[in-house]
C-alpha beads as a LAMMPS data file, in Angstrom:
LAMMPS data file: protein, C-alpha beads

125 atoms
124 bonds

1 atom types
1 bond types

-500.0 500.0 xlo xhi
-500.0 500.0 ylo yhi
-500.0 500.0 zlo zhi

Masses

1 110.0

Atoms # bond

1 1 1 102.707 395.326 24.233
2 1 1 101.126 393.755 21.289
3 1 1 103.661 391.570 19.008
4 1 1 104.908 393.531 16.317
5 1 1 103.106 392.173 12.873
6 1 1 105.104 393.934 10.123
7 1 1 108.215 396.394 9.797
8 1 1 108.114 400.123 9.531
9 1 1 108.864 401.378 6.936
10 1 1 112.751 402.546 8.401
11 1 1 112.887 399.029 8.377
12 1 1 111.804 398.479 4.958
13 1 1 114.010 400.987 3.621
14 1 1 117.003 399.044 5.100
15 1 1 116.178 395.918 3.567
16 1 1 115.175 397.627 0.243
17 1 1 118.681 399.055 0.051
18 1 1 120.597 395.072 1.164
19 1 1 118.113 393.433 -1.571
20 1 1 118.954 396.276 -4.611
21 1 1 122.597 396.042 -3.066
22 1 1 122.570 392.046 -4.034
23 1 1 120.396 392.520 -6.995
24 1 1 122.709 394.780 -8.895
25 1 1 125.605 392.109 -8.287
26 1 1 123.437 389.426 -9.047
27 1 1 122.458 390.841 -12.832
28 1 1 126.131 391.511 -13.332
29 1 1 126.899 388.325 -12.957
30 1 1 124.104 386.697 -14.760
31 1 1 125.146 388.988 -18.065
32 1 1 128.842 387.511 -17.408
33 1 1 127.552 383.644 -17.189
34 1 1 125.319 384.572 -20.333
35 1 1 129.058 386.106 -22.043
36 1 1 130.986 382.836 -20.917
37 1 1 127.671 380.849 -22.466
38 1 1 127.718 382.875 -25.771
39 1 1 131.546 383.145 -26.018
40 1 1 130.882 386.998 -26.613
41 1 1 134.393 388.793 -25.585
42 1 1 136.260 385.427 -25.211
43 1 1 139.821 384.521 -25.704
44 1 1 138.414 380.622 -25.830
45 1 1 139.680 377.820 -28.740
46 1 1 136.429 380.060 -31.067
47 1 1 138.770 382.902 -32.179
48 1 1 142.010 380.629 -32.933
49 1 1 142.694 377.390 -35.023
50 1 1 139.829 374.778 -35.588
51 1 1 142.084 372.131 -35.292
52 1 1 141.425 371.469 -31.827
53 1 1 140.918 367.832 -30.318
54 1 1 137.634 366.458 -29.263
55 1 1 138.917 366.723 -25.770
56 1 1 138.793 370.423 -25.351
57 1 1 135.749 370.595 -27.014
58 1 1 133.771 367.925 -24.539
59 1 1 135.828 370.234 -21.893
60 1 1 134.180 373.499 -23.502
61 1 1 130.833 371.838 -24.003
62 1 1 130.852 370.653 -19.942
63 1 1 132.055 374.037 -19.059
64 1 1 129.196 376.379 -21.066
65 1 1 126.483 373.312 -19.688
66 1 1 127.594 374.440 -15.950
67 1 1 127.400 378.212 -17.104
68 1 1 124.006 377.694 -18.462
69 1 1 123.079 375.682 -14.995
70 1 1 124.781 378.883 -12.885
71 1 1 123.125 381.586 -14.961
72 1 1 119.484 379.602 -14.804
73 1 1 120.134 379.534 -10.584
74 1 1 120.838 383.235 -10.825
75 1 1 118.226 383.920 -12.838
76 1 1 115.542 382.332 -9.830
77 1 1 117.829 384.690 -7.324
78 1 1 117.029 387.169 -9.406
79 1 1 113.667 387.420 -9.686
80 1 1 113.489 386.032 -5.698
81 1 1 115.062 389.494 -5.051
82 1 1 112.720 391.079 -7.345
83 1 1 109.741 389.753 -5.252
84 1 1 111.200 390.425 -2.351
85 1 1 111.157 393.932 -3.620
86 1 1 106.894 394.015 -4.726
87 1 1 107.003 392.711 -1.313
88 1 1 108.479 395.969 0.701
89 1 1 106.070 398.117 -1.690
90 1 1 103.101 396.057 -0.408
91 1 1 104.389 396.210 3.300
92 1 1 104.290 392.338 3.764
93 1 1 108.044 391.847 3.239
94 1 1 109.270 390.028 5.980
95 1 1 105.797 387.787 7.431
96 1 1 106.678 384.396 7.013
97 1 1 104.407 382.915 4.197
98 1 1 103.333 379.939 6.731
99 1 1 103.245 381.284 10.503
100 1 1 102.328 384.761 9.428
101 1 1 104.636 385.900 12.711
102 1 1 108.166 388.182 11.540
103 1 1 111.134 386.540 10.539
104 1 1 113.454 388.089 12.415
105 1 1 116.305 390.645 11.120
106 1 1 119.642 388.709 11.539
107 1 1 117.579 386.036 8.877
108 1 1 116.587 388.558 6.099
109 1 1 119.881 390.082 6.171
110 1 1 121.256 387.101 6.027
111 1 1 118.716 386.219 2.907
112 1 1 116.505 389.413 1.683
113 1 1 114.708 387.151 0.141
114 1 1 113.570 384.659 2.242
115 1 1 109.474 384.268 2.826
116 1 1 109.671 381.335 5.984
117 1 1 110.932 381.801 8.798
118 1 1 113.435 379.715 10.632
119 1 1 110.525 377.543 12.371
120 1 1 108.444 377.518 9.183
121 1 1 111.600 376.245 7.428
122 1 1 112.599 373.439 10.012
123 1 1 108.963 372.403 10.193
124 1 1 109.036 371.698 6.173
125 1 1 111.914 368.602 6.952

Bonds

1 1 1 2
2 1 2 3
3 1 3 4
4 1 4 5
5 1 5 6
6 1 6 7
7 1 7 8
8 1 8 9
9 1 9 10
10 1 10 11
11 1 11 12
12 1 12 13
13 1 13 14
14 1 14 15
15 1 15 16
16 1 16 17
17 1 17 18
18 1 18 19
19 1 19 20
20 1 20 21
21 1 21 22
22 1 22 23
23 1 23 24
24 1 24 25
25 1 25 26
26 1 26 27
27 1 27 28
28 1 28 29
29 1 29 30
30 1 30 31
31 1 31 32
32 1 32 33
33 1 33 34
34 1 34 35
35 1 35 36
36 1 36 37
37 1 37 38
38 1 38 39
39 1 39 40
40 1 40 41
41 1 41 42
42 1 42 43
43 1 43 44
44 1 44 45
45 1 45 46
46 1 46 47
47 1 47 48
48 1 48 49
49 1 49 50
50 1 50 51
51 1 51 52
52 1 52 53
53 1 53 54
54 1 54 55
55 1 55 56
56 1 56 57
57 1 57 58
58 1 58 59
59 1 59 60
60 1 60 61
61 1 61 62
62 1 62 63
63 1 63 64
64 1 64 65
65 1 65 66
66 1 66 67
67 1 67 68
68 1 68 69
69 1 69 70
70 1 70 71
71 1 71 72
72 1 72 73
73 1 73 74
74 1 74 75
75 1 75 76
76 1 76 77
77 1 77 78
78 1 78 79
79 1 79 80
80 1 80 81
81 1 81 82
82 1 82 83
83 1 83 84
84 1 84 85
85 1 85 86
86 1 86 87
87 1 87 88
88 1 88 89
89 1 89 90
90 1 90 91
91 1 91 92
92 1 92 93
93 1 93 94
94 1 94 95
95 1 95 96
96 1 96 97
97 1 97 98
98 1 98 99
99 1 99 100
100 1 100 101
101 1 101 102
102 1 102 103
103 1 103 104
104 1 104 105
105 1 105 106
106 1 106 107
107 1 107 108
108 1 108 109
109 1 109 110
110 1 110 111
111 1 111 112
112 1 112 113
113 1 113 114
114 1 114 115
115 1 115 116
116 1 116 117
117 1 117 118
118 1 118 119
119 1 119 120
120 1 120 121
121 1 121 122
122 1 122 123
123 1 123 124
124 1 124 125
């Protein structure tokens, strides 16, 4: 029997469902991080007395910076998931961009936006 070159429509639908769930959660997390950065719906020192110490302001700045970094990572994750959805529509999802072989279902279930098989990923090190 010839080696399978792409996932069938039923398998693609399964992966699409996984990706949509992850995308929904990722977008909610991203919105939460954005609110943290902009202080909307906050119980921070912003809505109380302006007489707080410099250390507390420094901690708030550090927290904002960390939230900013997390938001950037989350946005990148969202973009990867959206690109995976495009690959599903194009029926190229699950094909390793290095080897041209199918990425294992186990890997795609764990990392649904993967574009490299484990074999190709290990060869990149």
